[in-house]
All heavy atoms as TSV, in Angstrom:
chain	resi	resn	atom	element	x	y	z
A	1	MET	N	N	1.798	-20.494	11.780
A	1	MET	CA	C	1.969	-19.028	11.994
A	1	MET	C	C	0.778	-18.477	12.583
A	1	MET	O	O	-0.370	-18.620	12.170
A	1	MET	CB	C	2.272	-18.381	10.641
A	1	MET	CG	C	2.502	-16.846	10.822
A	1	MET	SD	S	3.316	-16.168	9.284
A	1	MET	CE	C	4.875	-16.866	9.365
A	2	PRO	N	N	0.921	-17.565	13.651
A	2	PRO	CA	C	-0.244	-17.009	14.403
A	2	PRO	C	C	-0.798	-15.881	13.509
A	2	PRO	O	O	-0.068	-14.897	13.065
A	2	PRO	CB	C	0.336	-16.468	15.627
A	2	PRO	CG	C	1.763	-16.207	15.320
A	2	PRO	CD	C	2.231	-17.196	14.314
A	3	TYR	N	N	-2.123	-15.916	13.204
A	3	TYR	CA	C	-2.813	-14.892	12.443
A	3	TYR	C	C	-3.631	-14.248	13.373
A	3	TYR	O	O	-4.187	-14.894	14.391
A	3	TYR	CB	C	-3.739	-15.444	11.358
A	3	TYR	CG	C	-2.935	-15.786	10.100
A	3	TYR	CD1	C	-3.613	-16.410	9.010
A	3	TYR	CD2	C	-1.496	-15.578	9.860
A	3	TYR	CE1	C	-2.972	-16.747	7.845
A	3	TYR	CE2	C	-0.959	-15.893	8.670
A	3	TYR	CZ	C	-1.604	-16.584	7.705
A	3	TYR	OH	O	-0.954	-16.861	6.524
A	4	GLU	N	N	-3.935	-12.970	13.293
A	4	GLU	CA	C	-4.966	-12.207	14.063
A	4	GLU	C	C	-6.368	-12.788	13.750
A	4	GLU	O	O	-6.628	-13.284	12.730
A	4	GLU	CB	C	-4.898	-10.742	13.750
A	4	GLU	CG	C	-3.764	-10.037	14.206
A	4	GLU	CD	C	-3.748	-8.522	13.926
A	4	GLU	OE1	O	-4.974	-7.924	13.515
A	4	GLU	OE2	O	-2.855	-7.817	13.931
A	5	ASP	N	N	-7.187	-12.565	14.871
A	5	ASP	CA	C	-8.674	-12.993	14.514
A	5	ASP	C	C	-9.101	-12.040	13.363
A	5	ASP	O	O	-8.920	-10.952	13.316
A	5	ASP	CB	C	-9.492	-12.803	15.836
A	5	ASP	CG	C	-9.195	-13.721	16.851
A	5	ASP	OD1	O	-8.814	-14.830	16.580
A	5	ASP	OD2	O	-9.520	-13.398	18.102
A	6	GLY	N	N	-9.768	-12.784	12.364
A	6	GLY	CA	C	-10.394	-12.019	11.347
A	6	GLY	C	C	-9.442	-11.945	10.152
A	6	GLY	O	O	-9.829	-11.531	9.048
A	7	MET	N	N	-8.052	-12.150	10.344
A	7	MET	CA	C	-7.018	-12.125	9.297
A	7	MET	C	C	-7.236	-13.403	8.462
A	7	MET	O	O	-7.249	-14.417	8.917
A	7	MET	CB	C	-5.715	-11.887	9.843
A	7	MET	CG	C	-4.595	-11.955	8.840
A	7	MET	SD	S	-3.124	-11.611	9.741
A	7	MET	CE	C	-1.955	-12.176	8.402
A	8	GLN	N	N	-7.363	-13.113	7.129
A	8	GLN	CA	C	-7.542	-14.360	6.243
A	8	GLN	C	C	-6.829	-14.116	4.901
A	8	GLN	O	O	-6.919	-12.994	4.325
A	8	GLN	CB	C	-9.056	-14.555	6.023
A	8	GLN	CG	C	-9.393	-15.888	5.300
A	8	GLN	CD	C	-10.820	-16.111	5.257
A	8	GLN	OE1	O	-11.627	-15.217	5.437
A	8	GLN	NE2	N	-11.200	-17.320	5.009
A	9	LEU	N	N	-6.223	-15.147	4.415
A	9	LEU	CA	C	-5.641	-15.079	3.098
A	9	LEU	C	C	-6.225	-16.307	2.278
A	9	LEU	O	O	-6.171	-17.408	2.705
A	9	LEU	CB	C	-4.105	-15.326	3.225
A	9	LEU	CG	C	-3.334	-14.369	4.160
A	9	LEU	CD1	C	-1.792	-14.760	4.225
A	9	LEU	CD2	C	-3.510	-12.950	3.626
A	10	VAL	N	N	-6.768	-15.998	1.142
A	10	VAL	CA	C	-7.448	-16.996	0.266
A	10	VAL	C	C	-6.791	-16.928	-1.154
A	10	VAL	O	O	-6.792	-15.892	-1.833
A	10	VAL	CB	C	-8.919	-16.769	0.144
A	10	VAL	CG1	C	-9.463	-17.722	-0.698
A	10	VAL	CG2	C	-9.592	-16.714	1.553
A	11	PHE	N	N	-6.164	-18.064	-1.498
A	11	PHE	CA	C	-5.534	-18.104	-2.891
A	11	PHE	C	C	-6.541	-18.562	-3.939
A	11	PHE	O	O	-7.326	-19.547	-3.759
A	11	PHE	CB	C	-4.348	-19.054	-2.811
A	11	PHE	CG	C	-3.596	-19.307	-4.067
A	11	PHE	CD1	C	-2.950	-18.192	-4.686
A	11	PHE	CD2	C	-3.692	-20.475	-4.790
A	11	PHE	CE1	C	-2.275	-18.416	-5.850
A	11	PHE	CE2	C	-2.953	-20.666	-5.939
A	11	PHE	CZ	C	-2.271	-19.520	-6.489
A	12	ASP	N	N	-6.632	-17.840	-4.976
A	12	ASP	CA	C	-7.361	-18.188	-6.158
A	12	ASP	C	C	-6.587	-18.873	-7.193
A	12	ASP	O	O	-5.752	-18.148	-7.801
A	12	ASP	CB	C	-8.041	-16.940	-6.650
A	12	ASP	CG	C	-9.041	-17.230	-7.937
A	12	ASP	OD1	O	-8.811	-18.174	-8.663
A	12	ASP	OD2	O	-10.061	-16.470	-8.025
A	13	LEU	N	N	-6.785	-20.194	-7.289
A	13	LEU	CA	C	-5.826	-21.038	-8.181
A	13	LEU	C	C	-6.078	-20.538	-9.685
A	13	LEU	O	O	-5.109	-20.574	-10.383
A	13	LEU	CB	C	-6.249	-22.445	-8.031
A	13	LEU	CG	C	-5.364	-23.462	-8.821
A	13	LEU	CD1	C	-3.915	-23.243	-8.566
A	13	LEU	CD2	C	-5.823	-24.833	-8.545
A	14	VAL	N	N	-7.221	-20.288	-10.040
A	14	VAL	CA	C	-7.502	-19.918	-11.514
A	14	VAL	C	C	-6.884	-18.532	-11.832
A	14	VAL	O	O	-6.243	-18.427	-12.779
A	14	VAL	CB	C	-9.031	-19.915	-11.673
A	14	VAL	CG1	C	-9.316	-19.485	-13.130
A	14	VAL	CG2	C	-9.577	-21.297	-11.466
A	15	GLU	N	N	-7.124	-17.583	-10.956
A	15	GLU	CA	C	-6.595	-16.225	-11.232
A	15	GLU	C	C	-5.196	-16.067	-10.731
A	15	GLU	O	O	-4.496	-15.152	-11.109
A	15	GLU	CB	C	-7.480	-15.266	-10.554
A	15	GLU	CG	C	-8.922	-15.148	-11.189
A	15	GLU	CD	C	-8.963	-14.771	-12.613
A	15	GLU	OE1	O	-8.124	-13.864	-12.997
A	15	GLU	OE2	O	-9.854	-15.284	-13.349
A	16	ARG	N	N	-4.710	-17.045	-9.942
A	16	ARG	CA	C	-3.372	-16.951	-9.358
A	16	ARG	C	C	-3.234	-15.704	-8.454
A	16	ARG	O	O	-2.110	-15.067	-8.488
A	16	ARG	CB	C	-2.332	-17.036	-10.422
A	16	ARG	CG	C	-2.553	-18.352	-11.172
A	16	ARG	CD	C	-1.482	-18.445	-12.237
A	16	ARG	NE	N	-0.286	-18.975	-11.806
A	16	ARG	CZ	C	0.146	-20.225	-11.688
A	16	ARG	NH1	N	-0.706	-21.103	-11.873
A	16	ARG	NH2	N	1.322	-20.481	-11.258
A	17	THR	N	N	-4.277	-15.290	-7.796
A	17	THR	CA	C	-4.194	-14.123	-6.908
A	17	THR	C	C	-4.490	-14.416	-5.499
A	17	THR	O	O	-4.957	-15.620	-5.202
A	17	THR	CB	C	-5.259	-13.102	-7.310
A	17	THR	OG1	O	-6.547	-13.677	-7.210
A	17	THR	CG2	C	-4.977	-12.504	-8.741
A	18	VAL	N	N	-4.185	-13.596	-4.565
A	18	VAL	CA	C	-4.604	-13.902	-3.156
A	18	VAL	C	C	-5.557	-12.751	-2.657
A	18	VAL	O	O	-5.332	-11.587	-3.049
A	18	VAL	CB	C	-3.315	-14.016	-2.232
A	18	VAL	CG1	C	-2.546	-12.680	-2.196
A	18	VAL	CG2	C	-3.744	-14.458	-0.794
A	19	VAL	N	N	-6.618	-13.046	-2.013
A	19	VAL	CA	C	-7.469	-12.060	-1.364
A	19	VAL	C	C	-7.085	-11.960	0.031
A	19	VAL	O	O	-6.963	-12.992	0.654
A	19	VAL	CB	C	-8.980	-12.502	-1.515
A	19	VAL	CG1	C	-9.818	-11.500	-0.872
A	19	VAL	CG2	C	-9.329	-12.665	-2.977
A	20	VAL	N	N	-6.801	-10.826	0.554
A	20	VAL	CA	C	-6.362	-10.550	1.841
A	20	VAL	C	C	-7.508	-9.789	2.630
A	20	VAL	O	O	-7.821	-8.703	2.127
A	20	VAL	CB	C	-4.972	-9.749	1.820
A	20	VAL	CG1	C	-4.589	-9.518	3.239
A	20	VAL	CG2	C	-3.922	-10.394	1.053
A	21	SER	N	N	-7.825	-10.361	3.659
A	21	SER	CA	C	-8.762	-9.675	4.584
A	21	SER	C	C	-8.016	-9.444	5.857
A	21	SER	O	O	-7.565	-10.320	6.516
A	21	SER	CB	C	-10.051	-10.547	4.891
A	21	SER	OG	O	-10.853	-9.978	5.772
A	22	PHE	N	N	-7.953	-8.114	6.127
A	22	PHE	CA	C	-7.018	-7.662	7.341
A	22	PHE	C	C	-7.647	-6.404	7.867
A	22	PHE	O	O	-7.641	-5.379	7.105
A	22	PHE	CB	C	-5.632	-7.572	6.929
A	22	PHE	CG	C	-4.646	-7.233	8.036
A	22	PHE	CD1	C	-4.493	-8.078	9.012
A	22	PHE	CD2	C	-4.138	-5.972	8.079
A	22	PHE	CE1	C	-3.624	-7.799	10.059
A	22	PHE	CE2	C	-3.232	-5.631	9.111
A	22	PHE	CZ	C	-2.950	-6.581	10.115
A	23	ARG	N	N	-8.064	-6.444	9.069
A	23	ARG	CA	C	-8.539	-5.264	9.840
A	23	ARG	C	C	-9.622	-4.489	9.072
A	23	ARG	O	O	-9.396	-3.259	8.801
A	23	ARG	CB	C	-7.343	-4.303	10.247
A	23	ARG	CG	C	-6.400	-5.133	11.199
A	23	ARG	CD	C	-5.289	-4.198	11.741
A	23	ARG	NE	N	-4.442	-5.004	12.608
A	23	ARG	CZ	C	-3.397	-4.475	13.134
A	23	ARG	NH1	N	-2.906	-3.284	12.890
A	23	ARG	NH2	N	-2.667	-5.197	13.860
A	24	ASN	N	N	-10.495	-5.159	8.628
A	24	ASN	CA	C	-11.679	-4.563	7.888
A	24	ASN	C	C	-11.408	-4.055	6.538
A	24	ASN	O	O	-12.084	-3.284	6.014
A	24	ASN	CB	C	-12.409	-3.434	8.778
A	24	ASN	CG	C	-12.916	-3.992	10.090
A	24	ASN	OD1	O	-13.620	-5.081	10.142
A	24	ASN	ND2	N	-12.688	-3.301	11.170
A	25	ASN	N	N	-10.264	-4.467	5.989
A	25	ASN	CA	C	-9.959	-4.125	4.603
A	25	ASN	C	C	-9.772	-5.381	3.815
A	25	ASN	O	O	-9.223	-6.385	4.276
A	25	ASN	CB	C	-8.614	-3.396	4.535
A	25	ASN	CG	C	-8.681	-1.900	5.103
A	25	ASN	OD1	O	-9.522	-1.251	4.824
A	25	ASN	ND2	N	-7.815	-1.620	6.059
A	26	VAL	N	N	-10.274	-5.439	2.585
A	26	VAL	CA	C	-10.152	-6.557	1.760
A	26	VAL	C	C	-9.510	-6.181	0.383
A	26	VAL	O	O	-10.010	-5.154	-0.192
A	26	VAL	CB	C	-11.538	-7.198	1.423
A	26	VAL	CG1	C	-11.373	-8.356	0.397
A	26	VAL	CG2	C	-12.216	-7.625	2.718
A	27	ILE	N	N	-8.385	-6.772	0.052
A	27	ILE	CA	C	-7.718	-6.347	-1.186
A	27	ILE	C	C	-7.394	-7.702	-1.906
A	27	ILE	O	O	-7.359	-8.798	-1.303
A	27	ILE	CB	C	-6.361	-5.520	-0.912
A	27	ILE	CG1	C	-5.344	-6.368	-0.187
A	27	ILE	CG2	C	-6.685	-4.236	-0.182
A	27	ILE	CD1	C	-3.951	-5.907	-0.436
A	28	MET	N	N	-7.068	-7.504	-3.159
A	28	MET	CA	C	-6.521	-8.631	-3.952
A	28	MET	C	C	-5.172	-8.242	-4.532
A	28	MET	O	O	-4.939	-7.150	-4.979
A	28	MET	CB	C	-7.462	-8.851	-5.153
A	28	MET	CG	C	-7.149	-10.012	-6.050
A	28	MET	SD	S	-8.199	-10.319	-7.475
A	28	MET	CE	C	-9.787	-10.441	-6.720
A	29	LEU	N	N	-4.245	-9.186	-4.418
A	29	LEU	CA	C	-2.822	-9.038	-4.825
A	29	LEU	C	C	-2.480	-10.133	-5.875
A	29	LEU	O	O	-3.058	-11.163	-5.896
A	29	LEU	CB	C	-1.972	-9.208	-3.700
A	29	LEU	CG	C	-2.137	-8.291	-2.445
A	29	LEU	CD1	C	-1.175	-8.801	-1.391
A	29	LEU	CD2	C	-1.864	-6.869	-2.773
A	30	GLY	N	N	-1.779	-9.711	-6.840
A	30	GLY	CA	C	-1.298	-10.781	-7.781
A	30	GLY	C	C	-1.402	-10.341	-9.156
A	30	GLY	O	O	-1.800	-9.187	-9.422
A	31	PRO	N	N	-1.133	-11.200	-10.197
A	31	PRO	CA	C	-1.075	-12.691	-9.962
A	31	PRO	C	C	0.317	-13.069	-9.564
A	31	PRO	O	O	1.331	-12.302	-9.556
A	31	PRO	CB	C	-1.287	-13.148	-11.403
A	31	PRO	CG	C	-0.826	-12.050	-12.332
A	31	PRO	CD	C	-1.153	-10.765	-11.554
A	32	PHE	N	N	0.434	-14.312	-8.996
A	32	PHE	CA	C	1.668	-14.910	-8.512
A	32	PHE	C	C	2.033	-16.210	-9.266
A	32	PHE	O	O	1.024	-16.848	-9.877
A	32	PHE	CB	C	1.573	-15.142	-6.956
A	32	PHE	CG	C	1.430	-13.876	-6.295
A	32	PHE	CD1	C	0.156	-13.411	-5.841
A	32	PHE	CD2	C	2.378	-13.138	-5.868
A	32	PHE	CE1	C	0.033	-12.223	-5.224
A	32	PHE	CE2	C	2.314	-11.899	-5.248
A	32	PHE	CZ	C	1.059	-11.459	-4.939
A	33	ARG	N	N	3.237	-16.685	-9.140
A	33	ARG	CA	C	3.650	-17.934	-9.760
A	33	ARG	C	C	2.959	-19.103	-9.061
A	33	ARG	O	O	2.591	-19.981	-9.832
A	33	ARG	CB	C	5.162	-18.084	-9.656
A	33	ARG	CG	C	5.799	-18.401	-10.809
A	33	ARG	CD	C	7.364	-18.497	-10.655
A	33	ARG	NE	N	7.729	-18.234	-9.234
A	33	ARG	CZ	C	8.915	-18.261	-8.831
A	33	ARG	NH1	N	9.853	-18.373	-9.672
A	33	ARG	NH2	N	9.243	-17.955	-7.594
A	34	ASN	N	N	2.760	-18.974	-7.789
A	34	ASN	CA	C	2.205	-20.206	-7.084
A	34	ASN	C	C	1.617	-19.670	-5.768
A	34	ASN	O	O	1.678	-18.564	-5.369
A	34	ASN	CB	C	3.282	-21.322	-6.866
A	34	ASN	CG	C	4.568	-20.775	-6.097
A	34	ASN	OD1	O	4.429	-20.018	-5.100
A	34	ASN	ND2	N	5.629	-21.120	-6.584
A	35	GLN	N	N	0.946	-20.649	-5.093
A	35	GLN	CA	C	0.357	-20.304	-3.811
A	35	GLN	C	C	1.241	-19.813	-2.774
A	35	GLN	O	O	0.951	-18.985	-1.945
A	35	GLN	CB	C	-0.455	-21.568	-3.315
A	35	GLN	CG	C	-1.252	-21.170	-2.043
A	35	GLN	CD	C	-2.067	-22.437	-1.559
A	35	GLN	OE1	O	-2.020	-23.520	-2.268
A	35	GLN	NE2	N	-2.903	-22.261	-0.582
A	36	LYS	N	N	2.361	-20.406	-2.662
A	36	LYS	CA	C	3.437	-20.042	-1.656
A	36	LYS	C	C	3.827	-18.602	-1.730
A	36	LYS	O	O	3.857	-17.910	-0.785
A	36	LYS	CB	C	4.564	-20.986	-1.723
A	36	LYS	CG	C	5.665	-20.754	-0.686
A	36	LYS	CD	C	6.814	-21.730	-0.782
A	36	LYS	CE	C	7.843	-21.610	0.379
A	36	LYS	NZ	N	8.803	-22.646	0.394
A	37	ALA	N	N	4.056	-18.225	-3.082
A	37	ALA	CA	C	4.459	-16.829	-3.283
A	37	ALA	C	C	3.223	-15.910	-3.017
A	37	ALA	O	O	3.516	-14.722	-2.355
A	37	ALA	CB	C	4.895	-16.609	-4.681
A	38	ALA	N	N	2.086	-16.264	-3.212
A	38	ALA	CA	C	0.906	-15.460	-2.962
A	38	ALA	C	C	0.723	-15.349	-1.581
A	38	ALA	O	O	0.434	-14.196	-1.014
A	38	ALA	CB	C	-0.262	-16.140	-3.599
A	39	VAL	N	N	0.806	-16.306	-0.694
A	39	VAL	CA	C	0.576	-16.313	0.719
A	39	VAL	C	C	1.701	-15.362	1.356
A	39	VAL	O	O	1.457	-14.576	2.238
A	39	VAL	CB	C	0.564	-17.579	1.375
A	39	VAL	CG1	C	0.690	-17.646	2.862
A	39	VAL	CG2	C	-0.748	-18.450	0.910
A	40	ARG	N	N	2.980	-15.512	0.904
A	40	ARG	CA	C	3.959	-14.706	1.398
A	40	ARG	C	C	3.772	-13.312	1.194
A	40	ARG	O	O	3.946	-12.327	1.953
A	40	ARG	CB	C	5.359	-15.052	0.716
A	40	ARG	CG	C	6.173	-16.183	1.583
A	40	ARG	CD	C	7.527	-16.230	0.983
A	40	ARG	NE	N	7.387	-16.707	-0.413
A	40	ARG	CZ	C	8.182	-17.487	-1.130
A	40	ARG	NH1	N	9.325	-17.828	-0.516
A	40	ARG	NH2	N	8.019	-17.970	-2.293
A	41	ALA	N	N	3.332	-12.892	-0.015
A	41	ALA	CA	C	2.902	-11.525	-0.363
A	41	ALA	C	C	1.841	-10.989	0.590
A	41	ALA	O	O	1.731	-9.841	0.969
A	41	ALA	CB	C	2.499	-11.414	-1.803
A	42	GLY	N	N	0.804	-11.865	0.716
A	42	GLY	CA	C	-0.365	-11.443	1.552
A	42	GLY	C	C	0.096	-11.253	2.960
A	42	GLY	O	O	-0.317	-10.244	3.652
A	43	GLU	N	N	0.936	-12.127	3.584
A	43	GLU	CA	C	1.459	-11.854	4.932
A	43	GLU	C	C	2.247	-10.661	4.906
A	43	GLU	O	O	2.201	-9.887	5.954
A	43	GLU	CB	C	2.227	-13.074	5.332
A	43	GLU	CG	C	1.305	-14.324	5.581
A	43	GLU	CD	C	2.071	-15.575	5.939
A	43	GLU	OE1	O	3.356	-15.732	5.731
A	43	GLU	OE2	O	1.442	-16.484	6.441
A	44	GLN	N	N	3.166	-10.440	3.916
A	44	GLN	CA	C	3.910	-9.113	3.901
A	44	GLN	C	C	3.030	-7.918	3.953
A	44	GLN	O	O	3.303	-6.916	4.630
A	44	GLN	CB	C	4.947	-9.174	2.769
A	44	GLN	CG	C	5.840	-8.012	2.762
A	44	GLN	CD	C	6.663	-7.920	4.003
A	44	GLN	OE1	O	7.212	-9.023	4.496
A	44	GLN	NE2	N	6.892	-6.709	4.525
A	45	TYR	N	N	1.979	-7.932	3.198
A	45	TYR	CA	C	1.052	-6.838	3.109
A	45	TYR	C	C	0.500	-6.575	4.665
A	45	TYR	O	O	0.433	-5.434	5.074
A	45	TYR	CB	C	-0.133	-7.147	2.263
A	45	TYR	CG	C	-1.282	-6.139	2.400
A	45	TYR	CD1	C	-1.184	-4.887	1.578
A	45	TYR	CD2	C	-2.286	-6.323	3.345
A	45	TYR	CE1	C	-2.252	-3.987	1.797
A	45	TYR	CE2	C	-3.271	-5.386	3.377
A	45	TYR	CZ	C	-3.291	-4.223	2.678
A	45	TYR	OH	O	-4.290	-3.313	2.954
A	46	CYS	N	N	0.169	-7.692	5.275
A	46	CYS	CA	C	-0.316	-7.448	6.634
A	46	CYS	C	C	0.701	-6.895	7.511
A	46	CYS	O	O	0.434	-6.024	8.469
A	46	CYS	CB	C	-0.881	-8.792	7.131
A	46	CYS	SG	S	-2.373	-9.377	6.247
A	47	ARG	N	N	1.954	-7.395	7.507
A	47	ARG	CA	C	3.078	-6.796	8.248
A	47	ARG	C	C	3.201	-5.339	8.026
A	47	ARG	O	O	3.424	-4.521	8.997
A	47	ARG	CB	C	4.349	-7.550	7.893
A	47	ARG	CG	C	4.518	-8.916	8.518
A	47	ARG	CD	C	5.926	-9.391	8.290
A	47	ARG	NE	N	5.868	-10.943	8.480
A	47	ARG	CZ	C	5.577	-11.766	7.608
A	47	ARG	NH1	N	5.479	-11.504	6.251
A	47	ARG	NH2	N	5.609	-13.073	7.854
A	48	GLU	N	N	3.143	-4.989	6.906
A	48	GLU	CA	C	3.318	-3.591	6.412
A	48	GLU	C	C	2.135	-2.668	6.928
A	48	GLU	O	O	2.314	-1.435	7.030
A	48	GLU	CB	C	3.361	-3.376	4.914
A	48	GLU	CG	C	4.772	-3.962	4.299
A	48	GLU	CD	C	4.657	-4.008	2.922
A	48	GLU	OE1	O	3.783	-3.568	2.223
A	48	GLU	OE2	O	5.781	-4.498	2.347
A	49	HIS	N	N	1.030	-3.290	7.329
A	49	HIS	CA	C	-0.134	-2.604	7.858
A	49	HIS	C	C	-0.427	-2.873	9.280
A	49	HIS	O	O	-1.592	-2.728	9.705
A	49	HIS	CB	C	-1.337	-2.895	6.900
A	49	HIS	CG	C	-1.197	-2.288	5.511
A	49	HIS	ND1	N	-0.524	-2.951	4.500
A	49	HIS	CD2	C	-1.650	-1.114	5.103
A	49	HIS	CE1	C	-0.588	-2.148	3.555
A	49	HIS	NE2	N	-1.161	-1.065	3.815
A	50	GLY	N	N	0.566	-3.269	9.979
A	50	GLY	CA	C	0.505	-3.392	11.445
A	50	GLY	C	C	0.425	-4.740	12.126
A	50	GLY	O	O	0.452	-4.846	13.237
A	51	TRP	N	N	0.542	-5.790	11.364
A	51	TRP	CA	C	0.452	-7.139	11.895
A	51	TRP	C	C	1.827	-7.514	12.414
A	51	TRP	O	O	2.818	-7.406	11.727
A	51	TRP	CB	C	0.068	-8.135	10.824
A	51	TRP	CG	C	0.196	-9.599	11.334
A	51	TRP	CD1	C	-0.483	-10.167	12.625
A	51	TRP	CD2	C	0.716	-10.717	10.623
A	51	TRP	NE1	N	-0.218	-11.450	12.565
A	51	TRP	CE2	C	0.523	-11.870	11.401
A	51	TRP	CE3	C	1.227	-10.758	9.453
A	51	TRP	CZ2	C	0.917	-13.094	11.033
A	51	TRP	CZ3	C	1.809	-12.146	8.967
A	51	TRP	CH2	C	1.607	-13.226	9.771
A	52	ASP	N	N	1.965	-7.755	13.723
A	52	ASP	CA	C	3.212	-8.215	14.374
A	52	ASP	C	C	3.148	-9.786	14.606
A	52	ASP	O	O	2.490	-10.235	15.494
A	52	ASP	CB	C	3.374	-7.547	15.707
A	52	ASP	CG	C	4.668	-7.862	16.364
A	52	ASP	OD1	O	5.471	-8.506	15.732
A	52	ASP	OD2	O	4.932	-7.405	17.540
A	53	ASP	N	N	3.819	-10.413	13.744
A	53	ASP	CA	C	3.760	-11.931	13.809
A	53	ASP	C	C	4.908	-12.491	14.664
A	53	ASP	O	O	5.154	-13.686	14.699
A	53	ASP	CB	C	3.815	-12.511	12.414
A	53	ASP	CG	C	5.161	-12.167	11.625
A	53	ASP	OD1	O	5.827	-11.204	12.080
A	53	ASP	OD2	O	5.397	-13.028	10.633
A	54	SER	N	N	5.647	-11.624	15.433
A	54	SER	CA	C	6.778	-12.016	16.110
A	54	SER	C	C	6.353	-12.922	17.420
A	54	SER	O	O	6.992	-13.880	17.761
A	54	SER	CB	C	7.711	-10.805	16.554
A	54	SER	OG	O	6.980	-9.997	17.370
A	55	GLU	N	N	5.216	-12.456	17.961
A	55	GLU	CA	C	4.679	-13.175	19.205
A	55	GLU	C	C	3.240	-13.231	19.137
A	55	GLU	O	O	2.668	-12.109	18.828
A	55	GLU	CB	C	5.227	-12.687	20.544
A	55	GLU	CG	C	6.705	-12.990	20.757
A	55	GLU	CD	C	7.016	-12.764	22.240
A	55	GLU	OE1	O	6.113	-12.875	23.129
A	55	GLU	OE2	O	8.066	-12.220	22.531
A	56	PRO	N	N	2.569	-14.284	19.408
A	56	PRO	CA	C	1.149	-14.310	19.543
A	56	PRO	C	C	0.620	-13.493	20.588
A	56	PRO	O	O	1.115	-13.461	21.770
A	56	PRO	CB	C	0.744	-15.804	19.788
A	56	PRO	CG	C	1.969	-16.643	19.479
A	56	PRO	CD	C	3.165	-15.626	19.556
A	57	GLY	N	N	-0.263	-12.503	20.280
A	57	GLY	CA	C	-0.842	-11.726	21.302
A	57	GLY	C	C	-2.294	-12.141	21.548
A	57	GLY	O	O	-2.726	-13.101	21.119
A	58	PRO	N	N	-2.998	-11.223	22.368
A	58	PRO	CA	C	-4.351	-11.703	22.787
A	58	PRO	C	C	-5.362	-11.813	21.603
A	58	PRO	O	O	-6.388	-12.440	21.572
A	58	PRO	CB	C	-4.767	-10.645	23.754
A	58	PRO	CG	C	-3.864	-9.389	23.453
A	58	PRO	CD	C	-2.706	-10.008	22.946
A	59	ASN	N	N	-5.129	-11.059	20.501
A	59	ASN	CA	C	-5.923	-11.095	19.323
A	59	ASN	C	C	-5.452	-12.094	18.329
A	59	ASN	O	O	-5.860	-11.964	17.036
A	59	ASN	CB	C	-6.196	-9.724	18.759
A	59	ASN	CG	C	-6.980	-8.819	19.681
A	59	ASN	OD1	O	-7.822	-9.321	20.448
A	59	ASN	ND2	N	-6.686	-7.487	19.731
A	60	GLN	N	N	-4.509	-12.845	18.585
A	60	GLN	CA	C	-3.969	-13.719	17.533
A	60	GLN	C	C	-4.197	-15.168	17.872
A	60	GLN	O	O	-4.356	-15.527	19.124
A	60	GLN	CB	C	-2.370	-13.636	17.431
A	60	GLN	CG	C	-1.943	-12.240	16.879
A	60	GLN	CD	C	-0.654	-12.038	16.898
A	60	GLN	OE1	O	0.267	-12.633	17.607
A	60	GLN	NE2	N	-0.083	-11.235	15.873
A	61	ARG	N	N	-4.377	-16.053	16.905
A	61	ARG	CA	C	-4.628	-17.415	17.163
A	61	ARG	C	C	-3.697	-18.280	16.148
A	61	ARG	O	O	-3.333	-17.758	15.165
A	61	ARG	CB	C	-6.088	-17.697	16.908
A	61	ARG	CG	C	-6.604	-17.411	15.520
A	61	ARG	CD	C	-8.152	-17.637	15.490
A	61	ARG	NE	N	-8.593	-17.034	14.243
A	61	ARG	CZ	C	-8.768	-17.778	13.117
A	61	ARG	NH1	N	-8.410	-19.079	13.042
A	61	ARG	NH2	N	-9.103	-17.255	12.003
A	62	GLN	N	N	-3.420	-19.398	16.546
A	62	GLN	CA	C	-2.567	-20.327	15.810
A	62	GLN	C	C	-3.455	-21.017	14.800
A	62	GLN	O	O	-4.518	-21.683	15.244
A	62	GLN	CB	C	-1.837	-21.328	16.720
A	62	GLN	CG	C	-0.774	-22.120	16.082
A	62	GLN	CD	C	0.497	-21.257	15.972
A	62	GLN	OE1	O	0.683	-20.288	16.579
A	62	GLN	NE2	N	1.319	-21.658	14.928
A	63	LEU	N	N	-3.026	-21.038	13.492
A	63	LEU	CA	C	-3.848	-21.741	12.457
A	63	LEU	C	C	-2.936	-22.958	12.054
A	63	LEU	O	O	-1.826	-23.085	12.166
A	63	LEU	CB	C	-3.930	-20.860	11.169
A	63	LEU	CG	C	-4.867	-19.723	11.365
A	63	LEU	CD1	C	-5.083	-18.935	10.023
A	63	LEU	CD2	C	-6.310	-20.149	11.774
């Protein structure tokens, strides 16, 4: 999935949370049942705040 440059999702296995870094904002979401649910929530947060994952643009890269 293409993420914007600087966009990062980090799952904390112990706390079962995800740290989302997106457009100079850092937030923590959770706890979640598993990593997959946490990453989905982090990506949804980014979509709600302007990330368009429908097509890679000039500021997006493939991870």
